[in-house]
C-alpha positions as CSV (number, residue, x, y, z in Angstrom):
1,M,-54.2,123.9,-16.9
2,T,-52.9,121.2,-19.1
3,T,-51.7,118.5,-16.9
4,S,-48.6,116.6,-18.3
5,S,-47.8,114.7,-15.0
6,P,-51.1,113.3,-13.9
7,E,-49.8,111.2,-11.0
8,L,-47.2,113.7,-9.7
9,L,-49.8,116.5,-9.7
10,S,-52.7,114.5,-8.4
11,S,-54.0,115.1,-4.9
12,F,-52.8,112.9,-2.0
13,Q,-54.3,112.2,1.3
14,L,-51.4,112.2,3.8
15,H,-53.4,110.6,6.6
16,D,-55.7,113.3,7.8
17,L,-53.9,116.0,5.8
18,G,-55.1,116.7,2.2
19,L,-52.4,117.6,-0.2
20,T,-53.1,119.3,-3.6
21,N,-50.3,117.4,-5.3
22,R,-47.4,115.0,-4.6
23,V,-44.5,117.5,-5.2
24,V,-42.6,118.1,-2.0
25,L,-40.3,121.1,-1.5
26,A,-37.2,119.4,-0.2
27,P,-35.6,120.7,2.9
28,M,-32.6,122.8,1.8
29,T,-30.3,124.8,4.0
30,R,-30.4,128.4,2.7
31,A,-28.6,130.4,5.6
32,R,-30.9,133.5,5.7
33,A,-31.8,133.5,9.4
34,G,-28.9,135.7,10.5
35,E,-26.6,135.3,13.5
36,E,-29.5,135.2,15.9
37,R,-31.0,132.3,13.9
38,I,-34.5,133.8,14.1
39,P,-36.8,133.1,11.1
40,N,-37.6,136.4,9.3
41,D,-39.6,138.1,6.6
42,I,-37.3,137.1,3.7
43,M,-37.7,133.5,4.7
44,A,-41.5,134.0,4.8
45,K,-41.5,135.2,1.2
46,Y,-39.3,132.3,0.1
47,Y,-41.6,129.7,1.5
48,T,-44.8,131.5,0.5
49,Q,-43.6,131.8,-3.0
50,R,-43.4,128.0,-3.1
51,A,-46.7,127.3,-1.3
52,S,-48.2,125.5,-4.4
53,A,-46.1,122.5,-3.5
54,G,-48.2,119.7,-2.1
55,L,-46.0,119.8,1.0
56,I,-43.2,122.1,2.2
57,I,-40.5,120.6,4.4
58,T,-38.5,123.5,5.8
59,E,-34.8,123.8,5.9
60,A,-33.0,121.9,8.7
61,T,-33.8,123.8,12.0
62,T,-31.7,123.3,15.1
63,I,-33.3,122.1,18.3
64,S,-30.7,123.7,20.7
65,E,-27.6,125.7,20.9
66,Q,-25.6,122.4,21.1
67,A,-27.2,121.4,17.8
68,N,-25.8,124.3,15.8
69,G,-23.2,123.7,13.1
70,W,-24.1,125.9,10.2
71,L,-23.8,129.6,9.7
72,N,-27.1,131.6,9.8
73,S,-29.4,128.6,9.9
74,P,-32.6,128.9,11.9
75,G,-33.4,127.4,15.3
76,I,-36.6,126.4,17.2
77,Y,-35.4,126.7,20.8
78,T,-36.3,130.2,21.9
79,D,-39.6,132.1,22.1
80,E,-38.3,134.5,19.4
81,M,-37.5,131.7,17.0
82,T,-40.9,130.1,17.6
83,A,-42.6,133.5,16.9
84,G,-40.6,134.0,13.8
85,W,-41.6,130.6,12.5
86,K,-45.3,131.3,13.4
87,K,-45.3,134.3,11.0
88,I,-43.9,132.1,8.2
89,V,-46.4,129.3,8.9
90,D,-49.3,131.7,8.9
91,Q,-48.3,133.2,5.6
92,V,-47.8,129.8,3.9
93,H,-51.2,128.7,5.3
94,R,-52.9,131.8,3.9
95,A,-51.4,131.0,0.5
96,G,-52.9,127.5,0.7
97,G,-49.8,125.6,1.6
98,K,-48.9,122.8,4.0
99,I,-45.7,122.9,5.9
100,F,-43.6,120.6,8.1
101,L,-40.6,121.8,10.2
102,Q,-37.4,119.7,9.9
103,L,-35.7,119.1,13.3
104,W,-31.9,119.0,13.2
105,H,-28.9,118.3,15.4
106,C,-25.6,118.7,13.6
107,G,-23.6,116.3,15.8
108,R,-20.0,116.0,14.7
109,A,-20.7,118.0,11.7
110,S,-20.0,121.1,13.7
111,H,-17.0,122.9,15.3
112,S,-16.0,124.3,18.7
113,S,-16.4,127.8,17.4
114,F,-20.2,127.3,17.3
115,H,-20.1,126.4,21.0
116,N,-17.9,128.8,22.9
117,G,-14.9,126.5,22.5
118,D,-16.6,123.3,23.6
119,P,-16.2,120.5,21.1
120,A,-19.1,119.2,19.0
121,V,-20.8,116.1,20.3
122,A,-21.3,112.8,18.6
123,P,-22.0,109.1,19.4
124,S,-18.2,108.5,19.3
125,A,-15.1,110.6,19.2
126,I,-14.5,110.1,15.4
127,E,-13.6,113.1,13.3
128,I,-15.1,113.8,9.9
129,N,-12.6,113.1,7.1
130,G,-13.2,116.2,5.1
131,D,-11.5,119.3,3.8
132,Y,-12.9,122.0,6.1
133,I,-16.1,123.4,7.8
134,H,-17.4,127.0,7.5
135,T,-17.5,128.5,11.0
136,P,-18.0,131.9,12.6
137,K,-14.2,132.3,12.3
138,G,-14.0,131.3,8.7
139,K,-12.9,128.0,7.2
140,E,-11.6,125.6,9.9
141,D,-10.4,122.0,9.9
142,Y,-12.8,119.4,11.3
143,E,-12.2,118.5,14.9
144,I,-12.5,115.3,16.9
145,P,-16.0,115.5,18.5
146,R,-16.8,114.5,22.2
147,A,-18.7,111.3,22.7
148,L,-21.9,111.9,24.5
149,E,-22.1,110.3,27.9
150,T,-24.9,107.7,28.3
151,D,-27.0,110.0,30.6
152,E,-26.5,113.0,28.2
153,V,-28.4,111.2,25.4
154,A,-31.7,111.8,27.4
155,L,-31.0,115.5,27.5
156,V,-30.7,115.6,23.7
157,V,-33.9,113.6,23.3
158,E,-35.7,116.1,25.6
159,D,-34.4,118.9,23.3
160,Y,-36.2,117.1,20.4
161,R,-39.4,116.9,22.5
162,L,-39.3,120.6,23.3
163,A,-38.6,121.5,19.7
164,A,-41.6,119.5,18.6
165,K,-43.7,121.3,21.2
166,R,-42.6,124.7,19.9
167,A,-43.3,123.5,16.3
168,G,-46.9,122.8,17.4
169,E,-47.1,126.2,19.0
170,A,-45.9,127.8,15.8
171,G,-48.8,126.1,13.9
172,F,-46.7,123.8,11.7
173,D,-48.7,120.9,10.1
174,G,-46.1,118.5,11.3
175,V,-42.4,117.9,11.7
176,E,-39.7,115.8,10.1
177,I,-37.0,114.2,12.2
178,H,-33.7,114.7,10.3
179,S,-31.9,111.3,10.6
180,A,-29.8,111.6,7.4
181,N,-26.7,113.1,5.8
182,G,-24.2,112.4,8.6
183,Y,-25.9,114.5,11.3
184,L,-26.3,113.4,14.9
185,L,-29.1,110.8,14.5
186,D,-27.6,109.3,11.4
187,E,-24.3,109.1,13.3
188,F,-26.0,107.0,15.9
189,L,-27.5,104.7,13.3
190,Q,-24.4,103.9,11.4
191,S,-21.6,101.6,12.5
192,K,-19.0,103.9,10.8
193,T,-19.7,106.6,13.3
194,N,-21.1,104.7,16.3
195,H,-18.5,102.7,18.2
196,R,-20.3,102.8,21.5
197,E,-20.5,99.9,24.0
198,D,-23.6,101.1,26.0
199,K,-27.2,100.8,25.2
200,Y,-26.9,103.1,22.1
201,G,-24.3,101.0,20.2
202,G,-22.8,97.7,19.4
203,S,-25.5,96.2,17.4
204,I,-28.1,97.2,14.7
205,E,-30.8,97.2,17.3
206,K,-28.9,99.3,19.8
207,R,-27.8,101.8,17.2
208,F,-31.4,102.4,16.4
209,Q,-32.2,103.2,20.1
210,M,-31.6,106.9,20.0
211,L,-33.8,107.5,17.0
212,K,-36.4,105.3,18.6
213,E,-36.3,107.5,21.7
214,V,-36.5,110.7,19.7
215,V,-39.5,109.5,17.7
216,E,-41.3,108.5,20.9
217,A,-40.5,111.9,22.5
218,V,-41.7,113.8,19.4
219,I,-45.0,111.9,19.1
220,S,-45.6,112.6,22.8
221,E,-46.1,116.2,21.6
222,L,-47.6,115.8,18.1
223,P,-49.8,113.1,16.5
224,A,-47.7,110.3,15.0
225,N,-49.3,110.8,11.7
226,R,-47.9,114.4,11.6
227,V,-44.3,113.2,12.2
228,G,-42.0,112.1,9.4
229,V,-38.4,110.6,9.5
230,R,-35.7,111.2,6.9
231,L,-33.0,108.6,6.2
232,A,-30.1,108.5,3.8
233,P,-29.1,104.8,3.3
234,N,-26.9,105.5,0.2
235,G,-25.3,108.8,1.3
236,A,-21.7,109.7,1.7
237,F,-22.2,113.3,2.7
238,N,-20.3,114.3,5.9
239,D,-18.1,111.2,5.5
240,M,-20.8,108.6,5.9
241,G,-21.3,105.0,4.7
242,S,-21.2,101.8,6.7
243,P,-20.6,98.3,5.5
244,D,-23.9,97.0,7.1
245,Y,-26.0,99.8,5.7
246,R,-28.6,97.6,4.1
247,E,-29.2,95.7,7.3
248,Q,-29.2,98.8,9.4
249,F,-31.6,100.9,7.3
250,T,-33.9,97.9,6.6
251,Y,-34.2,97.3,10.4
252,A,-34.7,101.0,11.1
253,A,-37.5,101.3,8.5
254,S,-39.2,98.2,9.8
255,Q,-39.2,99.5,13.3
256,L,-40.5,102.9,12.3
257,D,-43.4,101.3,10.6
258,A,-44.9,100.4,13.9
259,Y,-45.5,104.1,14.9
260,G,-47.9,105.1,12.1
261,L,-45.8,108.0,11.1
262,A,-46.7,110.6,8.5
263,F,-44.1,109.3,6.1
264,L,-40.6,108.0,5.6
265,H,-38.4,110.3,3.6
266,V,-35.7,108.3,1.9
267,M,-32.7,109.9,0.2
268,D,-32.6,107.1,-2.4
269,G,-31.1,109.1,-5.3
270,L,-27.3,109.2,-5.7
271,A,-26.9,112.9,-6.8
272,F,-25.8,113.9,-3.3
273,G,-23.0,111.3,-3.3
274,F,-22.9,107.5,-2.9
275,H,-20.7,105.5,-0.5
276,E,-20.3,102.7,-3.1
277,L,-20.2,100.0,-0.4
278,G,-22.6,97.8,-2.4
279,E,-25.7,98.2,-4.6
280,P,-27.8,101.4,-3.8
281,M,-30.9,100.8,-1.6
282,T,-34.1,101.5,-3.5
283,L,-37.5,102.8,-2.6
284,G,-38.9,99.3,-3.5
285,E,-36.8,97.8,-0.7
286,F,-38.3,100.3,1.8
287,R,-41.8,99.6,0.4
288,K,-41.4,96.0,1.6
289,V,-40.8,97.0,5.3
290,F,-42.6,100.3,5.7
291,S,-46.3,100.4,5.0
292,G,-46.8,104.2,5.3
293,P,-46.3,106.9,2.7
294,L,-42.8,107.1,1.1
295,I,-41.1,110.1,-0.1
296,G,-38.3,109.7,-2.6
297,N,-35.5,112.4,-2.9
298,C,-32.2,113.4,-4.5
299,G,-31.7,114.2,-8.2
300,Y,-35.4,113.7,-9.4
301,D,-36.8,115.6,-12.3
302,R,-40.4,115.7,-13.5
303,E,-40.0,112.5,-15.6
304,S,-38.3,110.4,-13.0
305,A,-40.6,111.6,-10.2
306,E,-43.7,110.7,-12.3
307,K,-42.1,107.2,-13.0
308,A,-41.5,106.6,-9.3
309,I,-45.0,107.5,-8.4
310,D,-46.6,105.7,-11.2
311,S,-44.7,102.5,-10.4
312,G,-45.9,102.6,-6.8
313,D,-42.4,102.9,-5.3
314,A,-43.1,106.4,-4.0
315,D,-46.2,108.4,-2.9
316,M,-44.5,111.8,-3.1
317,I,-41.2,113.0,-4.5
318,A,-39.1,115.8,-2.9
319,I,-37.6,118.2,-5.3
320,G,-34.6,120.3,-4.3
321,R,-32.4,122.4,-6.7
322,P,-35.0,123.0,-9.4
323,Y,-37.2,124.6,-6.7
324,I,-34.5,127.1,-5.8
325,S,-34.8,129.0,-9.2
326,N,-38.5,128.0,-9.9
327,P,-40.9,129.2,-7.2
328,D,-43.8,128.2,-9.4
329,L,-42.3,124.7,-10.2
330,V,-45.7,122.9,-9.8
331,E,-47.3,125.3,-12.4
332,R,-44.4,124.9,-14.7
333,Y,-44.7,121.1,-14.5
334,A,-48.4,121.2,-15.1
335,N,-48.2,123.4,-18.2
336,N,-45.0,122.1,-19.7
337,W,-43.5,125.6,-19.2
338,P,-39.7,125.8,-19.4
339,L,-37.7,126.1,-16.2
340,N,-35.6,129.0,-15.2
341,P,-31.8,128.5,-15.5
342,E,-30.3,126.7,-12.4
343,A,-29.4,129.1,-9.6
344,D,-25.7,130.1,-9.2
345,M,-24.3,128.0,-6.3
346,A,-22.4,131.1,-5.1
347,D,-25.8,132.6,-4.1
348,W,-27.3,129.6,-2.4
349,Y,-26.1,130.6,1.0
350,N,-25.9,134.4,0.6
351,P,-26.4,135.6,4.2
352,G,-29.5,137.8,4.5
353,G,-29.6,138.4,0.7
354,A,-32.5,138.3,-1.7
355,K,-30.2,137.4,-4.5
356,G,-30.4,133.7,-5.4
357,Y,-33.2,133.3,-2.9
358,I,-36.5,135.2,-3.6
359,D,-35.6,137.0,-6.9
360,F,-36.5,134.3,-9.3
361,P,-39.4,135.1,-11.6
362,T,-42.5,133.0,-12.1
363,Y,-43.2,132.0,-15.7
364,G,-45.9,134.6,-16.0
365,E,-43.5,137.3,-14.9
366,T,-41.2,136.4,-17.8
367,Q,-43.9,136.8,-20.5
């Protein structure tokens, strides 16, 4: 194997977990779990095909029925879901891979049709300013969510704990807490979406409180060094972006540092949209306040990933879209093999279908 990206493809010790390289399969919602949201055989093949990544982070996986907001995405809140994930984890491990489960609550990025007519929940009753959401009834306008009562927050935190417990039962190497991209925990962090006046809002410190409680609940079930957190300081997705973003995310990262977490996964790239409320936050800024492993994400290719690791800004880099059409991405990077053409976006979320999901050839299969 002719290695052309020596740092990116070098081994990495993620605390007590040895990784064969520093390439991370980024979490990407692929909508193949069906209406019952139970992980299945086609998903197992998808992840096993990509097991040469140093680390796999699964697609966002809901922690409860209340957390749902995306068609055909998987969950981790029933025995059947847990068993489905266990089959996937076992196959990935047999292929030599390491895999973390991403824990998800959609918050206001949902719709009443996912919840038997009940409104989606959020920190505050502030509607997403967007065109539409895909629901079980088709395209619908976004709705005004219901603000969680103070005593309801603990119930959501408990759902995270139970989901982490189930992830452990399924055999995952760890979990990532999704606190990015305009979903519930990100909504609590940001002043744009959190207008609360109780202990969960009103200041930078109070807006961090829910994420703090979720982290502590999750590490009550799993070792802290097997729990990561994902943040999106620059993101505009789901109508996000707050004037005090730099202060808020610097504070959050500095507080998370005390827990000895597996990693901090930062959406530092701008390919997923930028709120343009100031200069983008960089990995270097997070390196100053977070002493653990850092994962960069969003728009990286082999060259920029290698540069980020070589400079010391990142320890690992998560790769998204190129991994959709290149299951053997690590091998292609290592050998300077060309990449497959980018997948057609129309097939990214094809419910139940192999097309655009598990039908991309490895380089060897094209020769």
